[in-house]
C-alpha atoms as one frame of an Amber mdcrd trajectory, in Angstrom:
protein
 112.502  41.132 235.318 109.350  42.817 234.171 107.875  45.399 236.471 104.346
  44.700 237.622 101.998  47.648 237.081 101.053  49.214 240.369  97.398  48.927
 241.360  95.476  52.201 241.591  95.123  53.583 245.114  91.327  53.197 245.163
  91.565  49.424 244.620  93.297  49.057 248.012  90.634  51.208 249.691  87.801
  49.130 248.263  89.557  45.902 249.233  89.963  47.136 252.815  86.343  48.321
 253.052  85.049  45.025 251.644  87.107  43.051 254.162  85.760  45.073 257.117
  82.140  44.855 255.935  82.324  41.073 255.502  83.993  40.610 258.908  81.363
  42.658 260.756  78.521  40.943 258.887  79.880  37.629 260.151  79.873  38.954
 263.727  76.368  40.393 263.269  74.928  37.017 262.182  76.655  34.979 264.912
  73.435  34.702 267.019  71.778  32.788 264.171  74.752  30.441 263.972  74.688
  29.662 267.704  70.914  29.318 267.745  71.058  26.828 264.870  73.418  24.563
 266.866  70.672  23.655 269.322  68.595  20.970 267.632  65.973  20.968 270.426
  65.327  24.705 270.336  62.222  26.103 268.590  62.641  27.765 265.162  64.693
  30.934 265.354  62.939  34.275 265.027  65.469  36.132 262.885  64.085  39.571
 263.701  64.140  39.012 267.460  67.559  37.330 267.352  69.288  40.102 265.393
  67.339  43.285 266.016  66.983  43.326 269.776  68.373  45.865 272.206  71.125
  43.589 273.485  72.507  42.608 270.087  72.324  46.109 268.616  73.994  47.506
 271.742  76.743  44.869 271.539  77.431  45.624 267.866  77.531  49.378 268.479
  79.910  48.991 271.407  82.099  46.569 269.431  82.419  48.962 266.500  83.274
  51.884 268.783  85.819  49.908 270.789  87.504  48.354 267.756  87.906  51.487
 265.639  88.615  53.922 268.481  91.470  51.685 269.647  92.814  51.005 266.136
  92.582  54.510 264.696  92.855  56.834 267.684  94.236  55.392 270.922  97.085
  53.335 269.415  98.452  55.993 266.998  97.952  58.923 269.395  99.041  57.302
 272.647 100.690  53.880 272.400 102.789  54.654 269.306 103.926  57.927 270.880
 105.224  56.269 274.015 102.304  57.311 276.257 101.797  53.788 277.593 100.335
  54.586 281.001  97.837  57.034 279.474  96.894  54.355 276.954  96.377  51.759
 279.710  94.264  54.184 281.737  92.061  54.892 278.715  91.484  51.187 278.174
  90.375  50.821 281.796  88.014  53.770 281.354  86.609  52.181 278.205  85.906
  48.942 280.048  84.296  50.886 282.880  82.102  52.665 280.330  81.154  49.302
 278.845  80.113  48.038 282.280  78.072  51.194 282.947  76.271  50.820 279.624
  75.487  47.173 280.353  74.112  48.057 283.791  71.906  50.764 282.287  70.646
  48.804 279.268  70.340  45.359 280.836  69.277  45.549 284.493  69.529  42.148
 286.166  66.417  40.618 287.729  66.225  40.847 291.521  63.358  39.008 293.093
  61.265  39.358 289.934  61.842  43.065 289.471  64.348  44.876 287.242  67.047
  46.132 289.563  69.579  48.746 288.501  72.886  47.787 290.093  76.147  45.921
 289.668  76.125  42.153 289.429  79.112  39.895 289.034  77.727  38.515 285.767
  78.742  41.791 284.166  82.404  40.893 284.696  82.050  38.328 281.912  82.022
  41.321 279.549  85.789  41.372 280.030  86.124  38.404 277.644  84.546  40.085
 274.573  86.302  43.338 275.523  89.659  41.526 275.583  88.913  39.884 272.238
  87.971  43.221 270.633  91.006  44.985 272.113  93.474  42.305 271.009  91.919
  42.028 267.527  92.011  45.765 266.907  95.582  45.986 268.259  96.794  43.162
 266.017  94.956  44.742 263.069  96.597  48.127 263.673 100.111  46.724 264.106
  99.721  44.465 261.044  98.448  47.390 258.983 101.334  49.613 260.092 103.872
  46.889 259.327 102.377  46.324 255.874 102.632  50.053 255.126 106.206  50.178
 256.397 107.175  47.154 254.296 105.543  48.722 251.242 107.442  51.982 251.761
 110.725  50.088 252.176 110.007  48.112 249.012 109.226  51.296 247.060 112.402
  52.891 248.404 114.465  49.856 247.378 112.897  49.938 243.915 113.667  53.633
 243.546 117.250  53.060 244.693 117.547  50.188 242.223 116.208  52.329 239.367
 118.600  55.128 240.289 121.569  52.761 240.355 120.604  51.179 237.024 120.211
  54.596 235.401 123.656  55.518 236.696 125.155  52.298 235.330 123.510  52.872
 231.941 124.812  56.427 231.858 128.312  54.967 232.216 127.856  52.619 229.260
 127.225  55.207 226.562 130.144  57.612 227.270 132.577  54.720 227.637 131.432
  53.192 224.369 131.546  56.542 222.561 135.051  57.137 223.866 136.312  53.991
 222.134 134.348  54.502 218.894 135.474  58.103 218.488 139.064  56.970 218.937
 138.446  54.644 215.997 137.100  57.550 213.936 140.163  59.646 214.717 142.461
  56.827 213.621 140.597  56.431 210.290 140.599  60.196 209.716 144.369  60.384
 210.226 144.815  57.602 207.685 142.435  59.427 205.312 140.739  56.075 204.916
 137.856  55.571 202.490 136.213  53.566 205.253 135.581  56.690 207.325 132.281
  57.525 205.594 130.923  53.996 206.079 132.055  54.126 209.686 130.192  57.380
 210.276 127.012  55.867 208.825 127.341  52.882 211.135 128.030  55.194 214.043
 124.848  57.178 213.338 122.864  53.932 213.547 124.480  53.074 216.867 123.790
  56.561 218.204 120.137  56.267 217.192 119.829  53.058 219.194 121.617  54.519
 222.185 119.442  57.639 222.213 115.993  56.194 221.494 116.103  52.552 222.556
 118.433  52.243 225.533 116.122  54.266 227.796 113.523  51.499 227.564 113.309
  49.069 230.451 113.498  46.120 228.050 114.044  45.921 224.285 113.459  43.113
 221.773 116.453  40.820 221.543 116.468  41.326 217.757 117.183  45.058 218.218
 120.011  44.369 220.654 121.528  41.908 218.157 121.188  44.468 215.357 123.074
  46.936 217.533 125.803  44.380 218.269 126.113  43.519 214.571 126.518  47.178
 213.637 129.233  47.570 216.241 131.116  44.530 214.913 130.777  45.812 211.329
 132.289  49.069 212.524 135.232  47.206 213.996 135.654  45.208 210.785 135.936
  48.472 208.883 138.624  49.534 211.307 140.770  46.378 211.340 140.094  45.002
 207.869 142.180  41.896 207.178 144.400  42.426 210.201 141.991  40.575 212.487
 139.769  37.516 212.040 136.319  38.232 213.436 133.801  35.375 213.559 130.145
  36.129 214.339 127.628  33.279 214.485 124.021  34.123 215.330 121.414  31.371
 215.189 117.966  32.199 213.837 115.792  33.722 216.571 112.422  32.150 217.437
 110.574  35.504 217.193 110.423  39.182 218.146 108.760  38.559 221.512 111.966
  37.910 223.483 113.077  40.860 225.623 116.425  41.810 227.134 117.962  44.687
 229.064 119.410  47.135 226.481 123.165  47.597 226.080 123.791  44.365 227.972
 125.842  42.352 225.471 128.036  45.059 223.981 130.442  45.459 226.952 131.631
  41.846 226.550 132.312  42.386 222.844 133.876  45.776 223.478 136.154  44.180
 226.074 137.232  41.535 223.536 138.257  44.188 220.999 139.990  46.231 223.677
 142.171  43.370 224.954 142.256  41.150 221.847 144.278  43.585 219.748 147.735
  45.040 220.018 150.873  42.916 220.357 149.051  39.676 219.549 150.025  37.359
 216.703 147.052  36.567 214.413 144.384  38.196 216.634 141.005  36.469 216.593
 137.596  37.106 218.129 134.811  34.501 218.083 131.256  35.493 219.003 128.303
  33.078 219.103 124.692  33.687 220.074 121.681  31.394 220.112 118.380  30.982
 221.936 117.104  27.658 223.257 113.776  27.445 225.038 113.776  31.097 226.076
 117.393  30.940 227.265 120.088  33.047 225.658 123.460  31.355 225.182 126.078
  33.984 224.419 129.852  33.596 224.279 132.797  35.807 223.339 136.372  34.511
 222.963 139.481  36.459 222.027 143.182  35.803 221.927 145.192  37.718 224.478
 148.831  38.260 225.286 149.337  36.754 228.718 153.015  37.625 228.884 152.913
  41.322 228.022 151.978  43.854 230.670 148.823  45.711 229.839 148.760  49.469
 230.011 145.453  50.444 231.578 143.816  53.819 231.285 141.246  55.341 233.634
 138.372  53.741 231.724 139.857  50.253 231.662 137.466  47.665 233.060 134.499
  50.027 233.465 132.356  48.249 230.887 132.850  44.702 232.150 132.457  45.551
 235.850 129.403  47.615 234.918 127.614  44.818 233.076 128.380  42.277 235.819
 126.736  44.623 238.333 123.703  45.102 236.065 123.320  41.348 235.613 123.319
  40.805 239.365 120.771  43.573 239.939 118.364  42.683 237.142 118.592  38.948
 236.641 119.944  37.536 239.899 119.743  33.733 239.783 118.219  33.863 236.275
 121.678  34.199 234.735 125.013  32.425 234.741 128.276  34.158 233.833 131.588
  32.321 233.372 134.919  34.011 232.640 138.035  31.959 231.991 141.555  32.294
 230.598 143.120  29.232 229.002 145.789  28.525 226.377 146.080  32.152 225.331
 142.307  32.624 224.997 140.062  34.821 227.122 136.462  33.611 227.151 133.151
  34.862 228.487 130.023  32.674 228.514 126.642  34.102 229.466 123.426  32.146
 229.943 120.409  34.298 230.496 116.702  33.574 230.974 114.927  35.957 228.606
 111.559  37.574 229.257 108.498  37.599 227.033
């Protein structure tokens, strides 16, 4: 699956600032909205409705309450387990809000402005509760989003580390088998050794310069597979029938995880030779509608006991793990043994 490029850090900052500005602008223009609901009221004086002492004082208090709770009181008190100190501070904030209202908006008493407490001020608890709950939800949601993002980044890093480890296992295991082939040809003083070394240099070039890529064109992976099979043909000659059928590819835009197909073929050569009468390996590959259909079949000796070395099974178990990590439900892998044949069928949704 292709990795989405990460957005630059400043894009998140601008998105957050834009959201806050738009939200507070909506709150600032609420008096116009409520005034417009009364069809019998005279035309609204925008200046008096928005730029009066009461509205400006309310907006200032709202901003202070919202951001002080979200960015200071919650992280410094509530998140640190100081719950009773946090509760006391909220009570003090509400008391300060009441004191400001009493000072800025004295209630009329017998026609004269009278500085004192009136029960109408208790209705300030409703907007205070709304501001407190909104800022608290905002802070907790923001913290959760950051935590989720960190967990996601950690999972991605762990996934990359595991995939790099799995890839690092592929190359040494493959080289181990190929070099064994070279040794066998050298002992026989075979004329095919030089051609084998040339093929091996091509494989090494791919392994060194292409396999580090996150995805490679399918055509390059097939070229690598073909070179490997040619190398095996040089080794076995007429002693083994090797059939390779590759349908014409639709283009160079199809991408695949590098070194993904070779373990299946390598496994076929590993277990399809030896004490087997008329050994055969059949390999087919085609692409239909962006889906790769790949199969490998080889004869095997079901009666004889196999002698396994320390590297036996590394390649196949490795590639199964990589398929599960990278493609998940976008792939289907079937392995079966029937009538003396061992078969692997892979269906894979390719990327563009």
